[in-house]
N, C-alpha and C positions, 0 to 999 in steps of 0.2 A: 505493501498498501504505499503511493509516494502522499507527503505531507503535502499540505495545499500553501501555496504562495504565501506568505505572512502580509500581504498588501490586501490582494483577495479576501483573505480571512477579516483581514477589522472593517473591510466595506458591508462582506454579507456581517458583520455583526454589527453593526452602523445601526444597518437596513432593514434588519431585525428588529431591534429596539428603537426603529423612529418613531414616533406617531402620529405621522403624516411622510406624506410621499416627499423624496430630496433632491434637494437639483445635486450636479458632479459637484457648484464651488459649493457648497455647505456638509457635501463627504470631504472634499480635502482638507475644509476649516479642522474637522475631526485628524484627517492621517496626514498631513501636512503638504502644501502649498509645492513643492515637487514631485509629491509622489503623480502617477498615470493614471487615475481614478478612469477615465473613459476601457481603458483597457481592464482592469477590476472587473468593471460595468460588466464588459462584456464575455467576459469568460464568465460570469457566475453566470447571466445570463444564458450563457452556453448548458455550464454545467445543468441548468434548474430544466432545460426544453424537455418540457416532456415529461413533467417530474408534477404530485399533488402542488405541491408549491410553484409556483413562476417570479418570476424579476419582471414586470415590464416597464414599460415607457410609456409617460400622457405628459403630452407639453414636455418639458423640458424638466421634468420629472422623475423620477425611478424609483419602484417601491414594490415590495413580494404582495400575491395574492394565489390565492386557492384556483389555483386551472380550473377555468368556466367546465369542461365537463363532469369536474369531481365536485362544485357546489350544490347541486340535491341532497348530499349527501349531511350537508353541515347545517342544511333548513329542519328545524325541528314543528315550527309554524308555520304553516301559508301565511307568505306577506301580502298581503292589502296593495295591490297596488299604488301608486300614485296617480291618480288622475289630473292630467291641468286642462282645464275648458280650453274652448275654441280659440278665448280670448287669447291663455296663455301662451298656450301652445305659438301661436302669433307669432306675441312676442317674444318669445325666446324664441321663432327664429330667427325676426330679425335684430337683436342681438345678435345671437350668433353669425350672422351671415355679412349686415353692415357696419361692427364693433367698430371704437365707436361709436355709441349715438343716443341722440336726445330721446328724453321724450316727444318734444311736438315733433321732432323725423319717424319714430316709431309710429305714431298715429299718422304721421302727415302718407307716411308706406300705409298701417294700416286701411286707411280714408274714416276712424270713427276714433276719438276720444278713448284712451282708457282710463282704467281707473285706476288710481293710486294700489287700491288693494292686488292687482296683478303682474306690480313689478315685486310689489312685497310680499308674494309670494315666493317669485322665481329667487330672489332676497335671501326669504328662509330656507329655503331648495338647497340652499350652496352652491345655485348656478352661474348666478349672474352678480355680479359688486360694478360699487358706483369706482368708476374708471377717471375722474378727476371731472374738471368744469372745461365747458367751451369756452373761448377765450373770444367773446360773441357779448354785447348788450344783453343783461340780465346775468350774463356767465350759467348757463346750465347746466345744471349734472347729465355728467357723462354714463351709460352705464356698458360695462363688459361682459362679456363669461367670464368663467372661473375655470382653474383647472380641474374644481370636483364635476362641473359641467364635462371637460373634457372623460375624467375617468367614467361618470355613469353612466356616458352612451359611448363611451369603449376607444376613445378616434386617439392619434396620441398627439393629434393636430388641427388647428382648423381647418386644413388645409385638407384634410380627409373630410370635411362636410360633404356628401354627395347633392351633386352638379344635376341642374333641369335636366339635364340625358335620362340621370339616372335614377331621379322620383317622378319621371314618367315611366321609367321603362319596368317599374315598382309600382305603380299607380297610383301611386301616391298624390299626385295631382288634382283637385278637384275641378270635375267635369266643366263646371261654370268656367274657373282656369283654362280647359283645355279648349271651350268652344271662343273665348274671347280672342284668345290667343290663334285659331282656327280663322275668326273670321277675321287676325289684325293680316292677315299671312293674306286671305282671300281677297283681301281690299291691298294691299300691296302691288298684286300681281293686275288684279284691274285699273290702276292708275297706270303702271309699267306698263301696259297692252293700249292704255289709251295715251300714252305719251310718244307710239312707238309710229 
């Protein structure tokens, strides 16, 4: 049996003891500035691949989690899924795709006002956070997603959010949206034919 690299062991111990996912810089603060933490993380991820516990990266943070195919063994009681209202779902999607975004920008995109409670629910879930203020008159509050949002939805980064084609292929676009999009395409074809 080979003795594991001391740095890999140290990084493993730090991640197991951590109460939240850690960045490579946060880990480096524990093991020393000259340490090649990235190589240790890559080694740990490879060592834990296919096991009951996996090392995963969410955004720029790392943590251990139960392998997805083993999670059912840990559930004693059936969790009641948390249902978001349509307004909550739309607001979360707008924040995720347009962040940082103000309440007024969310309302302009949705076409209706949102209640304060909608953003409060998203912040309570840990998926949305205040992200400063826009430097315009009134200095409105900006909102952005959190690392907990990425972790909950299994995303490494916001770049992993599905695109329009992905949503269409999955049948997740509202039929009204599809009808409006088809109408816009038809209008564009008619305009071109009239110009020719």
